[in-house]
C-alpha positions in Angstrom: -77.0 31.5 4.9 -75.1 30.0 8.5 -75.8 30.4 11.4 -73.5 28.0 12.8 -69.5 29.1 12.1 -68.8 26.2 15.2 -69.8 23.1 13.0 -68.1 22.9 9.5 -70.7 20.9 7.8 -72.6 23.6 6.2 -69.7 23.9 4.2 -70.3 20.3 2.5 -73.5 22.0 1.1 -71.8 24.9 0.0 -70.6 26.5 -3.4 -67.3 24.6 -5.1 -64.4 25.7 -3.4 -66.5 25.7 0.1 -67.1 21.9 -0.3 -63.5 21.7 -1.3 -62.1 22.9 1.8 -64.5 20.4 3.1 -62.6 17.9 2.2 -59.6 19.1 2.6 -60.2 20.1 6.3 -61.4 16.3 6.8 -59.0 14.7 4.7 -56.2 16.0 6.9 -58.2 16.2 10.3 -57.4 19.7 10.7 -60.1 21.1 13.4 -59.6 17.1 15.0 -56.0 18.1 15.3 -56.5 21.4 17.0 -59.7 20.4 19.1 -58.4 21.6 22.5 -57.7 24.7 21.1 -62.0 25.7 20.0 -60.9 26.2 16.7 -63.4 28.3 14.0 -63.1 27.9 10.4 -62.9 32.2 9.8 -62.4 34.4 7.2 -64.0 34.9 3.3 -64.5 31.2 2.7 -67.2 30.4 5.2 -69.5 33.5 3.8 -68.7 33.0 0.6 -66.6 36.1 -0.5 -63.3 34.7 -1.3 -61.2 35.1 -4.2 -59.4 32.0 -5.6 -56.3 32.8 -3.8 -57.9 32.8 -0.6 -56.6 31.0 2.4 -58.2 28.7 5.0 -58.2 31.0 8.3 -58.6 29.2 11.4 -58.4 30.7 14.6 -57.7 29.3 18.3 -57.8 30.1 22.0 -54.4 29.3 23.2 -52.7 30.1 26.8 -49.7 29.4 26.5 -47.7 30.1 23.2 -45.1 28.4 23.6 -47.0 25.0 24.0 -48.9 26.0 20.7 -46.2 26.5 18.9 -44.6 22.9 19.4 -48.3 21.3 19.1 -48.6 23.2 15.5 -45.1 21.6 14.8 -45.5 18.6 16.2 -48.9 18.1 13.9 -48.5 20.1 10.7 -45.0 20.4 10.1 -45.0 17.6 7.5 -46.9 19.6 5.6 -45.6 21.7 2.3 -44.1 25.2 3.5 -44.9 24.8 6.9 -43.7 27.9 9.0 -44.6 29.2 12.7 -44.0 32.0 14.2 -44.9 34.6 16.8 -46.3 38.2 16.4 -48.1 41.3 17.9 -51.3 42.0 16.5 -53.1 45.1 18.1 -50.8 44.6 20.4 -51.9 41.0 21.2 -49.7 37.9 21.2 -50.2 36.2 18.1 -49.1 32.4 17.4 -49.4 31.9 13.6 -48.5 28.7 11.9 -48.8 28.6 7.7 -48.8 25.3 5.4 -50.1 24.3 2.0 -52.4 21.1 1.3 -53.2 19.7 -1.8 -55.5 22.6 -2.9 -55.3 25.6 0.2 -52.9 27.5 1.9 -53.8 27.3 5.9 -53.5 30.1 8.2 -53.6 28.9 12.2 -54.2 31.5 14.0 -53.9 31.9 18.2 -54.2 34.1 20.9 -55.0 34.0 24.5 -58.6 34.5 23.9 -61.6 33.1 23.3 -62.4 32.4 19.8 -65.8 33.7 19.0 -64.5 37.2 21.1 -61.4 37.3 18.3 -61.4 40.1 16.2 -61.5 37.6 12.9 -64.5 35.7 14.2 -66.1 39.2 15.2 -65.9 40.5 11.5 -67.1 37.9 9.8 -70.2 37.4 12.0 -71.4 41.1 11.0 -70.0 40.8 7.5 -72.1 37.6 7.3 -75.4 39.9 8.8 -74.5 42.1 6.3 -74.4 40.1 3.2 -77.9 38.7 4.8 -79.2 42.5 4.8 -78.1 43.4 1.8 -78.4 42.1 -2.2 -76.6 39.8 -4.1 -75.2 42.9 -5.9 -73.4 43.9 -2.7 -71.6 40.6 -2.5 -70.4 40.7 -6.1 -69.3 44.6 -5.1 -67.1 43.1 -2.2 -65.8 40.6 -4.5 -64.6 43.4 -7.1 -63.2 45.5 -4.6 -61.0 42.3 -3.2 -60.0 41.3 -7.1 -58.7 44.9 -7.0 -56.8 44.2 -3.8 -58.4 45.9 -1.4 -58.9 43.4 1.4 -62.1 42.5 3.4 -63.1 44.6 5.9 -61.7 47.9 3.8 -63.9 46.4 1.1 -67.1 46.4 3.2 -66.1 50.2 4.8 -65.8 51.4 1.7 -69.3 49.6 0.4 -71.2 50.9 3.4 -69.4 54.6 3.6 -67.6 54.0 6.8 -64.8 56.4 7.9 -61.6 55.9 9.9 -59.8 52.5 10.8 -62.0 49.7 8.8 -61.0 47.2 11.0 -62.2 48.9 14.2 -65.5 50.7 12.6 -66.7 47.5 11.5 -66.6 46.3 15.0 -68.9 49.3 16.4 -71.8 47.2 13.6 -71.7 44.5 15.8 -75.7 44.3 17.6 
């Protein structure tokens, strides 16, 4: 299992979808373009519990949302179905850009929080650790729940018997 998610080289030696993600990220120089925002690929593809329709989530640290929005537009507006918008997530200002490449929907997500402290990263690290501790059957059950429409964190919470908000309960499992 992966220990350093800041370097996407592990994708090059992963499953077929991870290899495809690696080549797509490299082809479009996504991380190079986002470098000044400390990008990290998060979500289900890095930890191998993705579905065919799973997107590539890249979190970024942005101090100025207006500037970040402009930067995203300048660098990615030529991509298919590009859109950029601002919202609040858990009360935190967030800027999100979405676009499609040949094989993936990308979602670039920015908050004024260091990337390694953002929930998306924290959830992925915790989920990765749990997958290491459990057997392949557990991983398969997560994927089955996801294919039935249950999001990742609620799927983990259900299988682990966690009660309450699955997103916050999962964060409590951080070591």
